[in-house]
C-alpha positions as CSV (number, residue, x, y, z in Angstrom):
1,X,-14.7,2.1,7.2
2,X,-15.0,-1.8,7.3
3,X,-11.4,-2.9,7.8
4,X,-10.9,-6.7,8.7
5,X,-7.3,-7.6,9.6
6,X,-7.9,-11.1,9.0
7,X,-7.6,-10.9,5.2
8,X,-4.1,-9.5,4.9
9,X,-2.8,-11.6,7.7
10,X,-4.4,-14.7,6.1
11,X,-2.8,-14.0,2.5
12,X,0.5,-13.1,4.2
13,X,0.8,-16.6,6.1
14,X,-0.5,-18.5,3.3
15,X,2.1,-17.3,0.9
16,X,4.9,-17.5,3.4
17,X,3.8,-21.1,4.3
18,X,3.6,-22.0,0.7
19,X,7.1,-20.7,0.1
20,X,8.3,-22.6,3.0
21,X,6.4,-25.9,2.0
22,X,8.1,-25.6,-1.5
23,X,11.5,-25.0,-0.2
24,X,11.3,-27.7,2.3
25,X,10.3,-30.0,-0.7
26,X,13.1,-29.1,-2.8
27,X,15.7,-29.3,-0.5
28,X,18.2,-32.2,0.0
29,X,17.1,-34.5,2.7
30,X,20.8,-35.2,3.5
31,X,20.8,-31.7,4.7
32,X,18.1,-32.3,7.4
33,X,19.8,-35.7,8.7
34,X,23.0,-34.1,9.3
35,X,21.8,-30.9,10.9
36,X,18.2,-31.3,12.4
37,X,17.9,-34.9,13.6
38,X,16.2,-35.8,10.3
39,X,13.3,-33.5,10.6
40,X,12.3,-31.2,7.7
41,X,11.4,-28.1,9.8
42,X,10.7,-26.1,6.8
43,X,8.0,-28.5,5.6
44,X,6.4,-28.8,9.0
45,X,6.5,-25.0,9.9
46,X,5.5,-24.3,6.4
47,X,2.4,-26.4,6.5
48,X,1.4,-24.8,10.1
49,X,1.7,-21.4,8.8
50,X,-0.3,-22.2,5.5
51,X,-3.0,-23.8,7.5
52,X,-3.3,-20.9,9.8
53,X,-3.3,-18.5,6.8
54,X,-6.0,-20.5,5.2
55,X,-8.1,-20.4,8.4
56,X,-7.5,-16.7,8.6
57,X,-8.6,-16.1,5.0
58,X,-11.6,-18.4,5.4
59,X,-12.8,-16.5,8.4
60,X,-12.5,-13.3,6.6
61,X,-14.3,-14.2,3.6
62,X,-16.9,-15.8,5.8
63,X,-17.4,-12.5,7.5
64,X,-17.4,-10.6,4.5
65,X,-20.3,-12.9,3.2
66,X,-22.4,-11.8,6.2
67,X,-22.3,-8.1,5.7
């Protein structure tokens, strides 16, 4: 049995990161200025999560190609 945990983790983080990025882009900027020092934390962490998911997915697909 050839189970690679990086594939589901990569897909999960990529999807959740994309959702956070979309939410961060659609939210009113006045909310961030009033509550979080003007930092769009949803956009920043969504991009970080999506990048991590893309790396995990790429590693999984690269390992699958070697087999």
